[in-house]
Steps between C-alpha positions, in 0.01 A plus 500: 500500500570139402870571435546672837339204678737267316805712589391511865467122520826444314678739735359325807606157370845626408544665840391185682738288288792733583427476871481116480832482317660729759384275784618186319847650441535611862420157649852350460692798633617536857378806693703815444613494866645144477868491580590183316477245785355174374333211678761278667765774499652606831343815647725802553600572858322784676461629855190622691422591857280261696233614752761526779725728291773247424634473147431167339659391171366240262844336500463436874255222415695339211520124551309514833133522430255590221410870475153621408476872423173684507478867396202709588404850404230736621371807329 
């Protein structure tokens, strides 16, 4: 009885330690979906349709005015 209680506690502590080490190791890594763009690096050009149906490219605003992009998602 005493040995099984000890093994249970040791297993819980070991499991908790493994989880903490996993979280600590993952903190410095970029998300798996990151494409390598860094802060201060120029954004890649892309095109989207505005509400009136016209195609707008990010490069259309280069050197003219700041661009703030907001992406929303609904489920």
